[in-house]
C-alpha positions as a Markdown table, in Angstrom:
| # | Residue | x | y | z |
|---|---|---|---|---|
| 1 | Unk | 0.0 | 0.0 | 0.0 |
| 2 | Unk | 1.1 | 3.5 | -0.8 |
| 3 | Unk | -0.3 | 6.8 | 0.5 |
| 4 | Unk | 0.5 | 10.1 | -1.3 |
| 5 | Unk | -0.4 | 13.4 | 0.3 |
| 6 | Unk | 0.0 | 16.4 | -2.1 |
| 7 | Unk | -0.4 | 20.0 | -0.8 |
| 8 | Unk | 1.5 | 21.8 | -3.5 |
| 9 | Unk | 0.5 | 23.5 | -6.7 |
| 10 | Unk | 2.3 | 24.4 | -9.9 |
| 11 | Unk | 5.6 | 22.7 | -10.8 |
| 12 | Unk | 5.8 | 20.7 | -7.6 |
| 13 | Unk | 2.4 | 19.2 | -8.3 |
| 14 | Unk | 3.3 | 18.5 | -11.9 |
| 15 | Unk | 6.5 | 16.7 | -10.7 |
| 16 | Unk | 4.5 | 14.6 | -8.3 |
| 17 | Unk | 2.1 | 13.7 | -11.1 |
| 18 | Unk | 4.9 | 12.6 | -13.4 |
| 19 | Unk | 6.5 | 10.5 | -10.7 |
| 20 | Unk | 3.2 | 8.9 | -9.9 |
| 21 | Unk | 2.7 | 8.0 | -13.6 |
| 22 | Unk | 6.1 | 6.5 | -13.9 |
| 23 | Unk | 5.7 | 4.6 | -10.6 |
| 24 | Unk | 2.3 | 3.1 | -11.8 |
| 25 | Unk | 3.7 | 2.3 | -15.2 |
| 26 | Unk | 6.7 | 0.4 | -13.9 |
| 27 | Unk | 5.5 | -1.1 | -10.6 |
| 28 | Unk | 3.8 | -4.4 | -10.9 |
| 29 | Unk | 3.4 | -5.3 | -7.2 |
| 30 | Unk | 1.5 | -2.3 | -5.8 |
| 31 | Unk | -2.1 | -3.3 | -4.9 |
| 32 | Unk | -3.5 | -0.4 | -2.9 |
| 33 | Unk | -2.9 | 3.4 | -3.6 |
| 34 | Unk | -4.4 | 6.4 | -1.7 |
| 35 | Unk | -4.0 | 9.9 | -3.0 |
| 36 | Unk | -5.0 | 13.0 | -1.0 |
| 37 | Unk | -4.5 | 16.3 | -2.7 |
| 38 | Unk | -5.4 | 19.7 | -1.2 |
| 39 | Unk | -4.1 | 21.6 | -4.3 |
| 40 | Unk | -6.7 | 23.9 | -5.9 |
| 41 | Unk | -6.3 | 22.4 | -9.4 |
| 42 | Unk | -5.9 | 18.6 | -9.6 |
| 43 | Unk | -6.4 | 18.4 | -13.4 |
| 44 | Unk | -2.7 | 17.5 | -14.1 |
| 45 | Unk | -2.5 | 15.0 | -11.3 |
| 46 | Unk | -5.6 | 13.1 | -12.6 |
| 47 | Unk | -4.1 | 13.2 | -16.1 |
| 48 | Unk | -0.9 | 11.5 | -14.9 |
| 49 | Unk | -2.8 | 9.1 | -12.7 |
| 50 | Unk | -5.0 | 8.1 | -15.7 |
| 51 | Unk | -2.0 | 7.4 | -17.9 |
| 52 | Unk | -0.3 | 5.4 | -15.2 |
| 53 | Unk | -3.5 | 3.4 | -14.5 |
| 54 | Unk | -3.7 | 2.4 | -18.2 |
| 55 | Unk | -0.3 | 0.8 | -18.0 |
| 56 | Unk | -0.8 | -0.9 | -14.6 |
| 57 | Unk | -2.8 | -4.1 | -14.3 |
| 58 | Unk | -1.9 | -5.1 | -10.7 |
| 59 | Unk | -3.5 | -2.2 | -8.7 |
| 60 | Unk | -6.7 | -3.5 | -7.1 |
| 61 | Unk | -7.7 | -0.6 | -4.8 |
| 62 | Unk | -7.6 | 3.1 | -5.4 |
| 63 | Unk | -8.8 | 5.9 | -3.0 |
| 64 | Unk | -8.6 | 9.4 | -4.3 |
| 65 | Unk | -9.5 | 12.6 | -2.4 |
| 66 | Unk | -9.1 | 15.7 | -4.5 |
| 67 | Unk | -10.4 | 19.3 | -4.9 |
| 68 | Unk | -13.2 | 19.4 | -7.4 |
| 69 | Unk | -12.5 | 21.0 | -10.8 |
| 70 | Unk | -14.8 | 21.2 | -13.9 |
| 71 | Unk | -11.7 | 20.6 | -16.0 |
| 72 | Unk | -11.1 | 17.0 | -14.8 |
| 73 | Unk | -11.8 | 14.4 | -17.5 |
| 74 | Unk | -13.6 | 11.8 | -15.5 |
| 75 | Unk | -14.6 | 9.7 | -18.5 |
| 76 | Unk | -11.0 | 8.9 | -19.4 |
| 77 | Unk | -10.1 | 8.3 | -15.7 |
| 78 | Unk | -12.9 | 5.8 | -15.2 |
| 79 | Unk | -12.0 | 4.0 | -18.4 |
| 80 | Unk | -8.5 | 3.5 | -17.1 |
| 81 | Unk | -9.7 | 2.0 | -13.8 |
| 82 | Unk | -11.1 | -1.2 | -15.4 |
| 83 | Unk | -8.8 | -3.5 | -13.5 |
| 84 | Unk | -9.7 | -2.2 | -10.1 |
| 85 | Unk | -11.8 | -4.1 | -7.6 |
| 86 | Unk | -12.4 | -1.0 | -5.4 |
| 87 | Unk | -12.5 | 2.7 | -6.3 |
| 88 | Unk | -13.3 | 5.5 | -3.9 |
| 89 | Unk | -13.4 | 9.1 | -5.0 |
| 90 | Unk | -14.1 | 12.0 | -2.7 |
| 91 | Unk | -14.4 | 15.5 | -4.1 |
| 92 | Unk | -13.7 | 18.4 | -1.8 |
| 93 | Unk | -14.7 | 21.9 | -2.6 |
| 94 | Unk | -15.9 | 25.2 | -1.3 |
| 95 | Unk | -18.7 | 25.4 | -3.8 |
| 96 | Unk | -20.2 | 23.0 | -6.3 |
| 97 | Unk | -23.4 | 23.9 | -8.1 |
| 98 | Unk | -26.1 | 21.4 | -8.7 |
| 99 | Unk | -25.9 | 22.2 | -12.4 |
| 100 | Unk | -22.2 | 21.2 | -12.5 |
| 101 | Unk | -22.9 | 17.9 | -10.7 |
| 102 | Unk | -25.8 | 17.0 | -12.9 |
| 103 | Unk | -23.8 | 17.8 | -16.0 |
| 104 | Unk | -20.9 | 15.7 | -14.8 |
| 105 | Unk | -23.2 | 12.8 | -14.1 |
| 106 | Unk | -24.9 | 12.9 | -17.4 |
| 107 | Unk | -21.8 | 13.6 | -19.6 |
| 108 | Unk | -19.1 | 11.6 | -17.9 |
| 109 | Unk | -20.7 | 8.7 | -16.0 |
| 110 | Unk | -23.5 | 7.6 | -18.3 |
């Protein structure tokens, strides 16, 4: 199991994402991963996580707690999680409108 706690934005967050992608692409024994990010924009982190998940077929459990952003492509992310037995996602935010959540549900999930 591995737990990653990101609290940075900008280049440091980008570097964490690149390292995460490389680790997931090359590690064939990791079974459980938890990511907690308090950065205000997690779009890059999710992008790198998605790419790493596509190349990893041993991860079984993924727990992600991130700040909500309308720019996150959840469709590609969920497509990359096809090998997981357990996926937990928690979105944190100061404000999410009902319109945004409804739009995400209909466009990304269905």
